[in-house]
C-alpha positions in Angstrom: 14.2 23.8 -43.7 13.2 27.5 -44.1 10.6 26.9 -41.4 13.1 25.4 -39.1 15.3 28.7 -39.6 12.5 31.0 -39.6 11.3 29.6 -36.3 14.8 29.4 -34.7 15.2 33.1 -35.8 11.9 34.1 -34.1 12.9 32.3 -31.2 16.2 33.8 -31.0 14.7 37.4 -31.5 12.2 36.8 -28.5 14.7 35.5 -26.4 17.0 38.5 -27.1 14.1 41.1 -26.7 13.7 39.3 -23.2 17.2 39.5 -22.3 17.5 43.0 -23.3 14.5 44.0 -21.5 15.7 42.0 -18.6 19.1 43.7 -18.5 17.7 47.1 -18.6 15.5 46.2 -15.6 18.4 44.6 -13.8 20.4 47.9 -14.0 17.8 49.7 -11.9 18.8 49.7 -8.3 16.2 50.7 -5.9 16.9 53.2 -3.3 15.6 51.1 -0.3 14.6 54.6 1.8 13.0 56.3 -1.4 10.9 53.0 -2.1 9.7 53.0 1.7 9.0 56.6 1.4 6.7 55.9 -1.7 5.0 52.9 -0.2 4.0 55.2 3.0 2.6 57.7 0.6 0.7 55.0 -1.1 -0.5 53.2 2.0 -1.5 56.8 3.7 -3.2 57.5 0.6 -5.1 54.2 0.4 -6.1 54.3 3.9 -7.5 57.8 3.3 -9.5 56.6 0.6 -10.7 53.7 2.7 -11.9 56.0 4.9 -13.8 58.0 2.5 -11.5 61.1 2.3 -9.9 62.7 -0.8 -7.2 60.7 -2.2 -4.4 60.9 -5.2 -4.3 57.6 -6.7 -6.8 54.9 -8.1 -7.1 51.4 -6.4 -8.6 48.2 -7.6 -12.0 47.4 -5.8 -10.2 44.3 -4.1 -7.1 46.2 -3.2 -5.7 45.8 0.3 -2.4 47.0 2.0 -0.9 43.7 1.5 -1.6 43.6 -1.9 -0.2 47.1 -2.5 3.0 46.2 -0.8 3.6 43.7 -3.2 2.6 45.9 -6.4 4.6 48.8 -5.4 7.8 46.6 -4.7 7.2 44.8 -8.1 6.5 48.2 -10.1 9.8 49.7 -8.5 11.8 46.4 -9.6 11.5 47.4 -13.0 10.3 44.1 -14.1 6.5 45.0 -14.1 5.5 48.5 -15.4 1.7 47.2 -15.0 2.0 46.0 -11.6 0.0 49.1 -10.2 -3.6 49.2 -11.1 -3.0 52.9 -11.8 -2.8 55.0 -15.0 0.4 56.0 -16.5 0.2 59.6 -14.8 -0.4 58.2 -11.5 2.9 56.0 -11.8 4.5 59.2 -13.1 3.4 61.1 -9.8 4.9 58.2 -7.8 8.2 58.2 -9.7 8.4 61.9 -8.7 7.9 61.2 -5.3 10.6 58.3 -5.5 13.1 60.5 -7.2 12.7 63.3 -5.0 13.1 61.1 -1.8 16.2 59.4 -3.6 17.8 62.8 -3.7 17.2 63.5 0.2 19.9 62.8 2.5 19.9 59.6 4.3 18.6 61.2 7.6 16.1 63.2 6.2 13.1 63.8 8.4 10.8 62.6 5.4 12.1 59.0 6.5 11.2 59.3 10.1 8.2 61.7 10.2 6.4 62.4 6.5 3.9 64.7 8.3 6.8 67.2 9.7 7.1 70.6 8.0 10.6 70.2 7.4 9.7 67.2 5.3 7.3 69.1 3.4 9.9 71.7 2.8 12.6 69.0 1.6 10.0 67.5 -0.5 8.9 70.6 -2.3 12.5 71.6 -2.9 13.1 68.4 -5.0 10.0 68.3 -6.5 10.4 72.1 -7.7 13.6 70.9 -9.3 12.0 68.1 -11.0 9.4 70.7 -12.5 12.5 73.0 -13.5 13.9 70.2 -15.6 16.8 69.3 -13.2 19.1 67.3 -15.6 19.5 64.6 -13.1 15.7 64.0 -12.8 15.5 64.3 -16.8 18.1 61.6 -17.2 16.7 59.0 -14.6 13.2 59.7 -16.0 14.0 58.9 -19.5 16.1 56.0 -18.4 13.5 54.4 -16.4 10.4 55.2 -18.1 10.1 52.3 -20.1 10.8 49.9 -17.2 8.3 51.8 -15.2 5.5 52.2 -17.6 5.8 56.1 -17.4 4.4 58.6 -19.9 6.4 61.0 -21.8 7.1 64.2 -20.0 5.4 67.2 -21.2 7.4 69.9 -22.6 10.8 67.6 -22.9 10.4 66.3 -26.4 9.5 62.8 -25.1 10.4 60.4 -22.0 
């Protein structure tokens, strides 16, 4: 009888932890424009890496643009923090790009012409706010860090 109770309790605990994790991930609403912006950054970086240029992120040996599209979408869904074959600091950088893009106006130049000077200025503005500890960024980071597999932020007492 006690084995049956223990197995039921363990099963309930596992189901509850999965449900709690799913609820947290389900609460994360992806900003489609910001997600496309991050994907554009990743694909541009990947193409640069494939061409032998300097790149920011790590890619698996069998990576392709198609697989990256799926992995970025999967990662941003909040359901698979390890979807991207990148280390935590690289995922942190992608989240910073995502957050900056999510703060930009819907008609930002960045969503049309990433290479434009006005986009660089706008991106710099938001990334500077991140670095300065914008409370909105800190709250979003802390809330989403577990679902996205992000490391603790340096100098903030944790993620």
